[in-house]
TORVEXLO-969033 format. One record per residue: residue in one letter; y, z, x of N, C-alpha, C, CB in turn. Coordinates in pm, whole numbers, padded with zeros to 5 digits, always signed. Glycine has a CB too. Layout:
residues N
AYZXYZXYZXYZX...
END
This chain:
residues 287
M-00118+00002+00086+00002+00000-00003+00124-00005+00090+00008+00129-00102T+00221-00080+00052+00345-00081+00124+00462-00070+00020+00356-00210+00211A+00584-00055+00070+00700-00040-00010+00727-00169-00086+00817+00001+00074A+00674-00277-00037+00702-00408-00097+00613-00428-00224+00676-00524+00010I+00509-00343-00234+00425-00364-00354+00471-00282-00470+00280-00330-00324E+00492-00345-00580+00542-00278-00704+00420-00204-00770+00608-00386-00807V+00432-00076-00788+00325+00008-00847+00364+00027-00992+00307+00149-00770E+00269-00007-01083+00297+00014-01232+00312+00167-01256+00176-00048-01327A+00407+00198-01339+00431+00341-01369+00324+00394-01460+00570+00362-01434P+00308+00529-01453+00217+00596-01543+00257+00567-01696+00218+00752-01512K+00157+00566-01781+00178+00537-01923+00097+00620-02012+00151+00398-01952V+00154+00670-02123+00084+00751-02215+00077+00673-02340+00148+00886-02234V-00041+00658-02398-00061+00578-02515-00128+00664-02631-00148+00453-02477D-00061+00682-02740-00115+00746-02857-00159+00640-02963-00010+00842-02917G-00276+00674-03028-00317+00586-03137-00391+00466-03094-00203+00544-03213L-00427+00457-02967-00508+00342-02919-00650+00367-02961-00498+00324-02762S-00713+00260-03022-00848+00267-03063-00944+00288-02944-00883+00144-03138A-01059+00352-02971-01160+00368-02866-01210+00229-02823-01279+00458-02916E-01221+00137-02913-01272+00006-02878-01176-00062-02782-01295-00079-03003S-01047-00051-02802-00941-00114-02713-00944-00047-02579-00796-00102-02774Y-00959+00088-02582-00957+00169-02459-01073+00124-02368-00968+00324-02492H-01197+00124-02425-01307+00088-02347-01318-00055-02310-01419+00127-02413A-01251-00141-02380-01257-00288-02350-01156-00330-02242-01228-00370-02481D-01071-00238-02200-00971-00265-02097-01035-00308-01967-00885-00142-02074R-00994-00420-01916-01045-00466-01783-00938-00455-01670-01093-00614-01794T-00822-00411-01706-00716-00392-01607-00715-00260-01539-00587-00412-01669S-00800-00169-01578-00809-00033-01518-00953+00014-01518-00720+00068-01596I-00974+00122-01447-01108+00170-01446-01111+00315-01490-01169+00154-01310S-01221+00354-01562-01233+00491-01616-01324+00575-01529-01287+00487-01760S-01340+00697-01574-01433+00786-01506-01574+00741-01514-01424+00922-01562T-01610+00690-01632-01741+00631-01650-01774+00520-01547-01752+00576-01789G-01673+00429-01531-01686+00323-01437-01701+00373-01295-01571+00233-01447L-01620+00466-01255-01626+00516-01116-01764+00584-01088-01508+00617-01090R-01812+00649-01189-01943+00722-01169-02056+00612-01156-01974+00826-01296A-02042+00503-01228-02143+00399-01227-02152+00324-01098-02118+00303-01335L-02037+00326-01018-02035+00251-00897-02115+00321-00786-01892+00229-00853L-02133+00454-00797-02201+00531-00697-02343+00546-00732-02139+00664-00679A-02428+00580-00633-02569+00610-00654-02591+00716-00751-02633+00646-00529P-02690+00703-00839-02788+00607-00845-02753+00472-00904-02890+00660-00913G-02634+00452-00944-02583+00319-00987-02540+00239-00871-02467+00332-01084C-02480+00122-00897-02438+00039-00785-02331-00066-00839-02568-00035-00718P-02252-00128-00760-02147-00221-00812-02209-00337-00893-02062-00280-00693A-02325-00387-00857-02382-00498-00922-02415-00464-01075-02508-00542-00844Q-02476-00344-01084-02508-00301-01224-02379-00266-01304-02605-00174-01222F-02280-00208-01245-02153-00178-01307-02087-00307-01356-02060-00103-01208K-02085-00411-01275-02028-00539-01309-02096-00602-01431-02038-00631-01193Y-02232-00601-01421-02305-00660-01534-02274-00582-01670-02462-00658-01501D-02284-00453-01660-02263-00372-01778-02123-00388-01837-02289-00229-01745R-02027-00402-01751-01884-00422-01798-01871-00561-01863-01779-00409-01676D-01934-00656-01813-01926-00793-01863-02014-00821-01982-01961-00888-01755N-02110-00730-02003-02207-00751-02114-02218-00617-02192-02352-00797-02057P-02115-00584-02261-02122-00458-02343-02239-00453-02438-01996-00440-02424Q-02306-00338-02448-02418-00325-02534-02382-00282-02668-02513-00236-02479P-02461-00309-02773-02435-00253-02908-02444-00104-02914-02531-00309-03007P-02392-00044-03026-02402+00103-03028-02550+00148-03028-02328+00160-03151K-02562+00263-02962-02702+00325-02957-02702+00440-03056-02743+00380-02806K-02817+00449-03131-02831+00550-03230-02816+00688-03168-02964+00536-03302E-02856+00707-03042-02855+00835-02980-02720+00893-02970-02914+00827-02852F-02613+00803-02974-02472+00851-02955-02413+00881-03091-02383+00745-02879D-02480+00853-03200-02418+00873-03336-02382+01023-03362-02518+00823-03448L-02471+01108-03328-02450+01248-03350-02322+01297-03274-02576+01328-03305G-02322+01273-03150-02207+01312-03063-02074+01256-03116-02231+01260-02917N-02077+01125-03152-01954+01064-03204-01910+01131-03334-01973+00914-03225A-02008+01161-03425-01974+01227-03550-01921+01368-03533-02092+01229-03638V-01980+01440-03436-01931+01580-03409-01788+01573-03351-02029+01656-03307H-01760+01474-03271-01624+01465-03216-01529+01438-03327-01613+01358-03108T-01564+01352-03420-01478+01327-03540-01452+01448-03616-01538+01227-03632A-01563+01523-03645-01552+01642-03727-01464+01750-03665-01687+01697-03753V-01476+01765-03532-01409+01870-03464-01264+01828-03432-01484+01908-03337L-01244+01709-03382-01112+01667-03329-01025+01613-03444-01129+01557-03217G-01086+01567-03553-01010+01508-03666-00977+01362-03637-00878+01588-03692E-01027+01302-03529-01005+01158-03498-01129+01106-03434-00881+01135-03405G-01153+00979-03448-01270+00911-03391-01326+00812-03487-01376+01009-03352H-01460+00790-03475-01526+00693-03557-01526+00733-03707-01668+00674-03506D-01519+00633-03794-01535+00660-03935-01680+00685-03958-01482+00547-04023I-01707+00789-04041-01842+00826-04077-01881+00774-04211-01857+00972-04074V-01999+00715-04219-02060+00663-04340-02191+00734-04369-02083+00513-04328V-02198+00809-04481-02325+00875-04520-02394+00793-04611-02306+01007-04581L-02522+00752-04580-02608+00665-04663-02718+00753-04719-02668+00542-04580D-02730+00748-04850-02817+00840-04924-02962+00797-04920-02771+00850-05068Y-03025+00814-04798-03164+00781-04787-03230+00900-04700-03184+00632-04719P-03358+00918-04722-03419+01029-04640-03442+00990-04495-03554+01072-04701D-03459+00858-04471-03478+00804-04331-03434+00663-04328-03626+00813-04282W-03464+00594-04218-03426+00453-04201-03546+00356-04224-03367+00431-04058K-03652+00403-04293-03770+00325-04305-03750+00208-04393-03880+00407-04355K-03671+00218-04501-03651+00107-04599-03558+00004-04537-03591+00159-04737A-03594-00121-04571-03508-00237-04523-03366-00226-04570-03566-00372-04572E-03350-00182-04694-03215-00160-04744-03133-00065-04667-03221-00115-04878A-03196+00044-04636-03125+00149-04553-03086+00094-04421-03212+00275-04530R-03177+00022-04355-03147-00034-04223-03040-00138-04233-03271-00094-04159A-03033-00221-04338-02928-00316-04354-02793-00259-04367-02954-00396-04466L-02786-00148-04448-02657-00077-04463-02620-00010-04337-02662+00026-04574R-02716+00045-04262-02688+00108-04130-02628-00002-04033-02825+00172-04068D-02693-00115-04033-02643-00219-03935-02504-00274-03980-02748-00339-03924A-02479-00275-04109-02347-00315-04156-02240-00222-04117-02346-00328-04300A-02273-00091-04126-02183+00008-04073-02145-00004-03921-02245+00140-04097Y-02254-00030-03851-02230-00050-03708-02144-00171-03679-02361-00065-03637A-02165-00279-03760-02087-00399-03741-01935-00374-03771-02142-00511-03831E-01907-00277-03858-01767-00239-03890-01717-00135-03793-01756-00185-04034G-01787-00094-03693-01743+00009-03600-01750+00150-03650-01606-00017-03560K-01839+00167-03754-01853+00301-03820-01985+00366-03776-01850+00288-03980V-01997+00500-03791-02111+00572-03759-02198+00600-03884-02072+00696-03692P-02312+00538-03901-02389+00571-04023-02477+00697-04001-02479+00448-04065L-02478+00780-04098-02556+00903-04093-02636+00922-04223-02464+01025-04069L-02755+00980-04204-02831+01023-04319-02775+01159-04367-02983+01033-04285P-02797+01192-04498-02744+01326-04547-02785+01442-04455-02795+01357-04692K-02907+01440-04410-02951+01559-04327-02879+01556-04188-03114+01557-04306E-02846+01439-04141-02761+01430-04011-02623+01476-04038-02753+01281-03953K-02564+01443-04158-02432+01484-04184-02424+01634-04195-02382+01418-04305K-02527+01695-04254-02531+01843-04262-02537+01903-04118-02658+01891-04348Q-02614+01841-04031-02621+01891-03893-02486+01881-03827-02727+01813-03811V-02415+01773-03849-02280+01757-03788-02185+01868-03844-02221+01611-03819D-02191+01885-03971-02104+01992-04034-02138+02128-03978-02121+01995-04190D-02269+02161-03958-02309+02290-03908-02266+02302-03765-02460+02312-03921M-02269+02200-03689-02231+02207-03548-02079+02225-03540-02277+02077-03470A-02001+02154-03623-01861+02169-03623-01821+02318-03667-01800+02062-03716A-01891+02369-03760-01869+02505-03807-01899+02606-03689-01961+02534-03934A-02005+02576-03610-02040+02668-03502-01922+02665-03399-02180+02625-03433I-01867+02553-03376-01754+02541-03271-01636+02615-03324-01713+02388-03239R-01604+02600-03456-01482+02665-03510-01508+02824-03510-01449+02608-03663Q-01625+02868-03527-01648+03009-03525-01674+03076-03390-01757+03034-03610H-01683+02994-03283-01705+03047-03151-01582+03109-03092-01753+02941-03063P-01606+03228-03026-01478+03302-02984-01398+03229-02878-01513+03444-02928L-01464+03142-02799-01390+03062-02694-01356+02923-02741-01475+03050-02565A-01457+02852-02794-01438+02715-02829-01348+02705-02954-01573+02647-02851G-01363+02793-03050-01278+02781-03168-01138+02775-03145-01300+02887-03254P-01078+02874-03069-00934+02868-03047-00890+02743-02964-00889+02998-02975L-00975+02692-02880-00941+02576-02798-00916+02456-02895-01059+02544-02692F-00997+02442-02998-00989+02326-03087-00914+02360-03218-01131+02275-03119T-00830+02458-03217-00753+02492-03345-00676+02372-03385-00655+02615-03327P-00692+02321-03509-00618+02203-03556-00467+02222-03541-00654+02173-03702G-00400+02120-03497-00253+02120-03486-00211+02177-03350-00190+02204-03603T-00301+02226-03266-00257+02274-03138-00276+02179-03024-00324+02397-03107G-00330+02062-03050-00357+01964-02944-00350+01819-03000-00499+01992-02881I-00372+01731-02908-00370+01589-02939-00510+01531-02903-00252+01515-02860A-00574+01463-02997-00706+01403-02982-00693+01267-02918-00778+01391-03117E-00783+01234-02819-00804+01095-02778-00673+01029-02732-00865+01016-02893R-00596+01096-02650-00470+01044-02592-00505+00966-02472-00369+01156-02556S-00464+00847-02457-00500+00762-02337-00387+00763-02233-00530+00613-02381L-00431+00796-02117-00336+00811-02000-00370+00704-01891-00346+00959-01937Y-00268+00635-01847-00288+00535-01737-00198+00567-01621-00260+00390-01787W-00248+00542-01499-00165+00558-01377-00233+00475-01262-00151+00717-01336T-00166+00461-01160-00209+00390-01039-00245+00486-00932-00102+00297-00989D-00371+00468-00878-00410+00551-00767-00325+00513-00648-00560+00536-00736P-00250+00607-00582-00163+00571-00475-00231+00526-00348-00078+00680-00446A-00356+00571-00326-00427+00534-00202-00482+00393-00204-00540+00629-00178T-00524+00341-00323-00589+00218-00335-00510+00114-00417-00719+00242-00394G-00418+00159-00489-00347+00062-00582-00432+00032-00706-00314-00074-00509V-00536+00095-00729-00620+00071-00849-00562+00139-00967-00764+00119-00829R-00555+00065-01077-00513+00127-01207-00623+00203-01265-00466+00022-01307C-00598+00328-01303-00698+00422-01358-00664+00459-01501-00706+00551-01270R-00761+00504-01576-00735+00553-01715-00829+00675-01746-00761+00434-01822V-00776+00759-01829-00859+00871-01885-00818+00890-02033-00838+01010-01800R-00912+00951-02105-00888+00973-02251-00936+01112-02287-00962+00863-02341P-00871+01216-02263-00918+01353-02288-00952+01366-02442-00806+01462-02242D-01062+01433-02466-01097+01460-02606-00989+01535-02673-01226+01536-02618W-00937+01645-02616-00843+01728-02679-00739+01775-02570-00917+01848-02748L-00616+01741-02584-00512+01770-02489-00411+01874-02554-00439+01634-02445K-00412+01999-02491-00323+02101-02541-00210+02118-02434-00401+02237-02570Q-00090+02080-02474+00026+02102-02390+00103+02224-02429+00115+01984-02395M+00096+02323-02346+00160+02456-02370+00271+02485-02264+00049+02570-02366P+00358+02577-02289+00450+02614-02187+00386+02653-02057+00533+02721-02234G+00412+02577-01951+00357+02611-01818+00211+02570-01791+00367+02756-01800L+00142+02518-01896-00002+02486-01880-00038+02371-01974-00093+02611-01910T-00120+02282-01918-00182+02179-02005-00337+02193-01994-00133+02030-01962L-00403+02198-02105-00552+02207-02109-00606+02075-02156-00602+02323-02204A-00709+02027-02080-00785+01916-02126-00922+01970-02168-00796+01806-02017V-00960+01963-02286-01085+02021-02333-01186+01903-02372-01056+02118-02459D-01299+01908-02310-01401+01800-02317-01522+01857-02399-01448+01752-02167L-01551+01790-02508-01667+01838-02594-01786+01746-02570-01629+01839-02751K-01901+01813-02534-02022+01742-02518-02134+01799-02597-02057+01738-02379T-02208+01711-02668-02330+01747-02736-02444+01735-02646-02352+01665-02857T-02543+01819-02640-02646+01817-02539-02780+01877-02606-02597+01902-02407K-02884+01835-02542-03019+01889-02587-03022+02037-02566-03139+01821-02510D-02974+02083-02457-02982+02225-02416-02854+02272-02357-03093+02248-02316A-02785+02370-02426-02656+02408-02371-02657+02539-02290-02557+02420-02482N-02776+02578-02242-02779+02701-02164-02712+02669-02029-02928+02755-02145P-02648+02770-01964-02571+02744-01842-02648+02675-01732-02517+02870-01790E-02782+02707-01717-02857+02639-01609-02868+02489-01640-03000+02701-01591A-02889+02448-01768-02896+02313-01804-02765+02245-01790-02946+02300-01936V-02659+02311-01826-02525+02260-01808-02496+02229-01660-02423+02361-01862S-02540+02320-01570-02521+02300-01434-02592+02176-01385-02565+02416-01361R-02710+02153-01432-02792+02036-01393-02722+01910-01449-02943+02048-01447A-02669+01921-01577-02601+01808-01634-02478+01764-01554-02561+01840-01773I-02409+01864-01501-02290+01833-01413-02333+01746-01296-02222+01965-01358R-02442+01790-01235-02503+01711-01122-02552+01578-01163-02618+01785-01060D-02631+01574-01268-02700+01447-01310-02601+01342-01358-02804+01476-01423Y-02500+01385-01427-02401+01290-01488-02271+01283-01420-02374+01324-01628S-02267+01356-01302-02144+01354-01220-02017+01395-01298-02124+01213-01163Y-02035+01500-01379-01919+01545-01459-01813+01598-01373-01957+01649-01559H-01846+01646-01244-01741+01688-01156-01645+01580-01122-01798+01740-01034Q-01696+01456-01128-01602+01336-01104-01514+01321-01221-01681+01200-01081Q-01563+01345-01345-01480+01331-01466-01368+01439-01461-01568+01347-01599D-01408+01565-01430-01308+01672-01417-01193+01633-01327-01372+01796-01363A-01232+01586-01203-01131+01557-01104-01044+01444-01143-01193+01530-00975L-01098+01337-01204-01018+01220-01240-00921+01255-01357-01112+01102-01280Y-00974+01327-01456-00890+01369-01573-00777+01456-01522-00976+01448-01682T-00804+01547-01440-00706+01638-01384-00602+01562-01313-00769+01738-01292D-00641+01463-01225-00550+01390-01151-00469+01298-01248-00623+01311-01041G-00529+01240-01350-00458+01155-01438-00352+01227-01516-00551+01090-01530I-00383+01350-01554-00286+01434-01628-00167+01472-01538-00356+01562-01681W-00198+01506-01418-00091+01532-01323+00003+01410-01315-00151+01566-01183A-00058+01293-01295+00020+01173-01265+00099+01129-01390-00075+01058-01215A+00040+01135-01507+00103+01077-01628+00194+01170-01704-00001+01030-01721L+00162+01297-01698+00231+01399-01774+00322+01499-01690+00127+01477-01847Q+00284+01506-01562+00350+01594-01469+00377+01737-01527+00480+01530-01426P+00264+01801-01557+00275+01937-01613+00297+02042-01503+00150+01972-01693E+00321+02162-01538+00336+02270-01437+00196+02307-01387+00412+02398-01498D+00097+02302-01472-00041+02338-01430-00139+02271-01521-00065+02493-01432V-00259+02243-01473-00361+02176-01548-00501+02245-01532-00368+02029-01502R-00567+02265-01648-00705+02311-01642-00791+02223-01729-00717+02459-01685F-00914+02196-01675-01009+02110-01748-01123+02202-01798-01066+01991-01655I-01149+02197-01926-01255+02292-01985-01367+02209-02048-01191+02390-02098F-01493+02242-02004-01607+02183-02066-01656+02273-02186-01718+02162-01960V-01687+02205-02302-01747+02271-02412-01878+02200-02441-01653+02275-02535F-01993+02259-02411-02124+02209-02438-02180+02271-02565-02214+02234-02321I-02229+02192-02658-02294+02245-02777-02429+02185-02796-02210+02222-02900S-02529+02272-02819-02666+02224-02838-02685+02147-02969-02761+02339-02833K-02771+02053-02969-02799+01971-03083-02900+02033-03179-02847+01839-03038T-02953+02150-03141-03054+02219-03221-03002+02351-03269-03182+02239-03143A-03036+02389-03393-02996+02515-03447-03048+02633-03359-03048+02528-03592P-02963+02737-03347-02833+02758-03414-02708+02704-03351-02812+02894-03431Y-02722+02591-03273-02610+02524-03219-02531+02617-03127-02524+02471-03330L-02600+02662-03025-02534+02757-02925-02432+02672-02839-02647+02830-02826I-02336+02742-02785-02223+02681-02718-02206+02749-02583-02093+02692-02804T-02172+02670-02481-02139+02722-02348-02005+02660-02312-02252+02688-02239V-01910+02741-02284-01768+02702-02242-01753+02738-02096-01652+02777-02330R-01716+02639-02012-01709+02670-01871-01594+02584-01809-01850+02642-01800E-01547+02636-01694-01455+02559-01602-01533+02537-01474-01314+02638-01572L-01510+02424-01412-01579+02385-01291-01527+02461-01175-01566+02239-01267T-01612+02487-01080-01568+02557-00957-01477+02462-00878-01693+02602-00868D-01383+02524-00796-01296+02442-00715-01368+02352-00620-01205+02526-00641Q-01470+02401-00552-01549+02323-00462-01609+02199-00522-01654+02404-00408D-01667+02219-00643-01734+02103-00705-01627+02000-00754-01826+02151-00826R-01508+02051-00792-01407+01955-00826-01352+01880-00703-01295+02024-00898D-01351+01949-00593-01314+01872-00467-01415+01762-00435-01305+01969-00344I-01549+01801-00457-01652+01698-00432-01635+01585-00525-01793+01753-00446G-01611+01615-00648-01589+01507-00751-01471+01418-00718-01565+01570-00890R-01363+01481-00663-01245+01402-00622-01279+01309-00506-01129+01495-00581A-01354+01365-00411-01397+01283-00294-01488+01169-00334-01468+01370-00192R-01581+01192-00439-01661+01084-00491-01573+00980-00559-01765+01137-00587N-01473+01026-00628-01383+00924-00693-01310+00842-00595-01282+00989-00783E-01266+00906-00485-01196+00828-00375-01286+00720-00318-01151+00923-00258R-01414+00758-00298-01502+00655-00243-01525+00546-00347-01638+00718-00199A-01548+00577-00471-01573+00483-00577-01450+00390-00592-01605+00558-00709L-01330+00445-00584-01207+00365-00597-01196+00262-00478-01081+00461-00600R-01240+00300-00361-01235+00211-00241-01339+00097-00265-01268+00294-00105I-01461+00137-00318-01559+00035-00344-01510-00067-00452-01690+00101-00389Y-01447-00011-00562-01403-00092-00664-01294-00185-00617-01359-00010-00776R-01198-00141-00539-01096-00226-00484-01154-00334-00401-01000-00147-00404E-01253-00305-00307-01318-00399-00230-01393-00508-00308-01406-00330-00145C-01466-00469-00418-01533-00560-00496-01447-00647-00569-01617-00496-00582E-01337-00597-00625-01241-00676-00698-01173-00782-00611-01139-00587-00760S-01141-00739-00486-01070-00825-00399-01156-00939-00338-01010-00744-00293T-01286-00907-00317-01377-01008-00258-01461-01083-00360-01470-00942-00160G-01475-01025-00479-01561-01087-00582-01705-01062-00551-01537-01237-00592I-01736-00981-00454-01876-00948-00419-01910-00806-00474-01898-00954-00261W-02019-00801-00558-02061-00680-00624-02198-00650-00580-02053-00690-00774P-02221-00574-00469-02354-00563-00413-02446-00462-00489-02342-00523-00268D-02573-00476-00463-02671-00383-00526-02678-00258-00435-02818-00452-00544W-02789-00181-00448-02805-00063-00365-02820-00090-00223-02916+00012-00408T-02883-00207-00181-02914-00231-00045-02802-00297+00031-03034-00313-00036G-02728-00397-00037-02629-00463+00031-02679-00579+00117-02558-00369+00108P-02588-00641+00199-02635-00758+00270-02699-00716+00401-02520-00857+00296V-02832-00708+00405-02905-00667+00526-03009-00777+00554-02975-00522+00507T-03047-00781+00688-03154-00879+00727-03285-00810+00752-03114-00958+00852E-03285-00683+00771-03408-00605+00793-03449-00522+00675-03393-00516+00911I-03578-00514+00649-03622-00432+00532-03594-00287+00565-03777-00453+00499P-03521-00212+00490-03493-00069+00513-03615+00009+00489-03380-00017+00424Q-03629+00131+00545-03730+00223+00517-03693+00308+00399-03757+00305+00635I-03783+00373+00337-03764+00468+00229-03866+00576+00236-03770+00401+00095G-03830+00694+00196-03924+00805+00194-03900+00884+00065-03907+00898+00322M-03979+00993+00057-03965+01081-00057-03833+01153-00054-04077+01179-00061P-03783+01214-00163-03668+01300-00152-03677+01399-00047-03645+01367-00273A-03569+01433+00016-03569+01518+00142-03645+01647+00125-03424+01552+00185W-03624+01717+00005-03687+01839-00007-03845+01828-00015-03631+01906-00126D-03889+01718-00074-04033+01702-00087-04097+01665+00053-04064+01590-00196T-04017+01588+00134-04063+01556+00263-04078+01685+00347-03968+01458+00329I-03979+01772+00342-03979+01900+00420-04098+01984+00366-03836+01982+00404R-04115+01994+00244-04221+02079+00189-04362+02028+00223-04205+02088+00037Q-04380+01897+00207-04512+01842+00240-04541+01837+00388-04524+01705+00184A-04433+01815+00467-04450+01816+00616-04496+01956+00662-04313+01776+00689E-04435+02058+00606-04474+02191+00642-04617+02222+00601-04381+02289+00582E-04665+02169+00484-04797+02198+00435-04904+02118+00499-04803+02177+00292Y-04877+01991+00535-04984+01905+00578-04971+01862+00727-04988+01783+00488L-04850+01873+00787-04835+01830+00919-04827+01956+01012-04711+01740+00931G-04805+02070+00954-04802+02196+01026-04694+02201+01128-04930+02221+01091
END
């Protein structure tokens, strides 16, 4: 970057649809940055970006819970069938998907309502999502100063208070116990999300202070909830991962080359078991 390069100013966009946000090709999101790093790779990221997939049923519950808690999101359509076995039910379901809506069975709608009630009644999560105290799905854009890459984030719930801005992220999960949450942070690189969202809020809103809060809710009754903040060290790791992913993205965009996991090599690389398994088995069998 040099003084001769014009850097686009940060931008705050309210009311932008989720479809428009995710379809943007002029900036990169946290999901994109995470996909560029192992176990993903640039080639897979590029293909997925250029070939968006249709909605997956597995995301319906989470999308519906977001709408119920945040007051914004996908339109929900309740179809009065016990299941999706009948052709008529499936046709109506597919029509709802085509209109960008989330189709639910009555039993699924009850589950969503019960999960939303659990959040409202929770001593930590409830006050965080108090209606009227925050803004749902606000889109923030800024330019990374080190690479010149345009970035974007879309906090689930943004609470701007005197001296402090909170970004609250709601996640539905199979298991919300703290150990499972810890593994999810590792497996889905949520520490990268925390760091990018925090940096985006600093850049676009320039608050006095920022905190990023995770709210995990189990998909099974009684819909237990874990509310946590990330450790500083893990956030620093997430930020370093983002920095590497941004450099990879800039290089790929500038060269038009989107490599796979191996890259341009002439020799066949070696591979072994995961490091811990190698150590354990070497101790047991090689002495």
